C-alpha positions, 0 to 999 in steps of 0.5 A: 336482058344480058346473057349473065342475067337470063343464066340468073333468072335460068339459075333460080328457075333450076332451084324451084322447079327442083325444089317442086320436085323434091315432093314428088321424089319423095312419095315416090322414095316411100314405095320403098323406104320409110321417111327417116331411111329417105332423109338419113341417106338423102343426107349423106349424098348431099353431103358428101357432094357439097363438101366435095364441090367446096373441096375441090373449088377450095371454097371450103372455109373452116369452122371457127371452134366458138360456133360449134354450139351454133351450128348445131343449133342449125342442124336440130331446125333444119335438116333434122325438125324441118325434114321431120316436119315435111318427111312425115306430113308428106306421108299423110297429104298431098305433094301439092297442099305440102307445097302451098304449106310450104312457100308461106315460109317466106311470108311467115318469117317476116313476123317472126322478124318483127317480133324478135329482131323489131324489123319492119312489118307493112300491113301489106305483109299482114293482108297478104298473110291473111289472104295466103292462109283463105287460101290454104284453107279452101285446099284443106277444106271441104263441105263448109269445115269437112277437113279434106287432108289429114290435120295431123299431116296439116300440122306436120307440115307447119312444124317444117314452116315454124323450124325454118324459123327458128333456123333463119334466127340462128342463121343470122349468126353465121351468114356474114362469118360462112360462105352458104354453100359451106352452111349448108354442107356442115347443115348437112353432115350434122343432121347426119350423126342427128337422124343415125339413133333414129335409123338405126332403132326405127329403120334398119331392121325394116330397111332389110326387109323392105322391097326396095325398087331402082325407082325408090333410090334412085328419088333419093339421089335426085333428091340429094343431089339436085333438091339438096345441093345443086339447087342451094348453089344454085339458089345462092347464086341467084341471091347474089346476083337478084338480092334476097327479096327479088329470089325468095319472090320465085318461091311462091312457083313451087305450088305450080310447078309440084301441082303439074309435076304431081299429074304428070307423074303420080296422077295426082288430081288437080281440080277446081278448088286446088286451083283456085286455092293455090292461087289464092296463096301465090297472091297473097305471098306475091302481095307482101312480096311486092311491098317489100321491094318497094319499101327497099327500093 
């Protein structure tokens, strides 16, 4: 394996580790900050880092006026709607379960691609979807059909999943015009102003009354720098070398990393039921994506 190949796989692995850590960092941030404040500060830092990176590297591409509305729509789906679902969902479910639900995004997206754009979808995709949701079911139900996690939290996490579908549909209008990092920087910048009214109305007063720990502040900085900035830059580099399909396959590792980090840092329990659920979800995801790889060969 060449040095370039090793570097590429290192990029994608670092990305998955950062995104896995993001579920744990969010839990730490919530010890001092509300979800809205966490998102708001995360976006400010992330937008500044990405825009600075683009300016310094001279890769900034000016946004055309005709695309302003498209960028606003993009930012509405992600970060606004996505983070509303993920952040409030994480208040109610474990980091591991949240990561498992989010990891179904690469599998559900082709379903909507078929519905909206008549893109080809294989029987194994449908089979993988059923298998993965069976694995999620094992994690969220116990003693028959008794919920082991908050129903509201689960629904909020799936709101984040489906907002990504709207994001992907909107992104098709911009992906061939602007570099990925420019798109991410812009959507983060617009997202700041979407969350600003909520921050001023809901969180400003409680923020001044809160007991803020250094670990929670550090967690927000880590979310912004690593999960929202560096991870996306590395992910973009990996896609250029490996392609979308192969790179997305690594997303299946996020629940595994998250479960380990949540156990290591926060002492979350990893019982046999969670291990079985995670394994089934990952198997379902790999089944569908391996099929995509074959069909594209």
